[in-house]
C-alpha positions as CSV (number, residue, x, y, z in Angstrom):
1,M,12.2,-10.7,-3.7
2,L,10.7,-7.3,-3.4
3,L,7.6,-6.6,-5.4
4,S,7.8,-3.2,-7.1
5,I,4.6,-1.6,-8.2
6,S,4.4,2.1,-9.2
7,L,1.0,3.6,-9.4
8,T,1.0,7.3,-10.3
9,L,-1.7,8.7,-8.1
10,L,-1.0,12.2,-9.4
11,L,-2.6,11.1,-12.7
12,Y,-5.3,8.9,-11.4
13,N,-7.4,8.8,-8.3
14,F,-8.3,5.3,-7.3
15,S,-11.6,4.6,-5.6
16,K,-11.5,3.1,-2.1
17,S,-12.9,-0.2,-3.5
18,Q,-10.1,-0.2,-6.1
19,L,-7.5,0.4,-3.3
20,L,-9.1,-2.4,-1.3
21,E,-8.6,-4.8,-4.3
22,I,-5.0,-3.7,-4.7
23,G,-4.4,-4.3,-1.0
24,L,-6.0,-7.8,-1.1
25,G,-3.9,-8.6,-4.2
26,L,-0.7,-7.5,-2.5
27,E,-1.5,-9.5,0.6
28,S,-2.4,-12.7,-1.3
29,S,0.8,-12.4,-3.5
30,K,2.9,-13.3,-0.4
31,A,5.6,-11.0,-1.9
32,S,7.5,-8.3,0.0
33,F,6.3,-4.8,-0.9
34,I,6.4,-1.1,-0.1
35,W,3.1,0.8,-0.4
36,V,3.0,4.6,-0.1
37,I,-0.6,5.8,0.1
38,R,-1.9,9.4,0.4
39,D,-3.3,10.5,3.8
40,S,-6.5,11.7,2.0
41,Y,-7.5,8.0,1.6
42,G,-7.4,7.3,5.3
43,D,-7.6,3.7,6.6
44,A,-11.1,2.9,5.3
45,F,-9.9,0.8,2.4
46,F,-7.5,-1.5,4.3
47,P,-9.0,-4.9,5.1
48,E,-9.3,-5.4,8.8
49,G,-6.0,-6.6,10.2
50,F,-4.2,-6.0,6.9
51,E,-1.1,-4.2,8.3
52,E,-0.6,-6.8,11.0
53,R,-0.8,-9.7,8.6
54,V,1.8,-8.1,6.2
55,R,4.1,-6.4,8.6
56,D,6.8,-9.0,8.3
57,R,7.1,-8.5,4.6
58,A,5.7,-5.0,3.9
59,F,6.4,-1.4,4.6
60,V,3.1,0.7,4.5
61,I,3.6,4.4,4.5
62,K,0.6,6.7,4.9
63,G,1.3,10.2,3.6
64,W,4.5,11.3,1.9
65,G,7.1,8.6,1.3
66,S,10.4,10.3,0.9
67,T,13.4,8.3,-0.3
68,G,14.9,8.7,3.2
69,S,11.9,7.1,4.9
70,I,12.1,4.1,2.6
71,S,15.8,3.3,2.5
């Protein structure tokens, strides 16, 4: 099962603490997911070790996530 969440960041800018909560929720869900996040947020909101813990079930893209980079 692939978790599909679409958050339109063009309409809303999440705070780093909100992004941290989203990341923690995705991690604790144990679901597979794709998360494309703007470069302007940097890595500061990722919990330490987040990408390593989810790498077997997640695809995290920092910057622009074109369809070709996801498929």
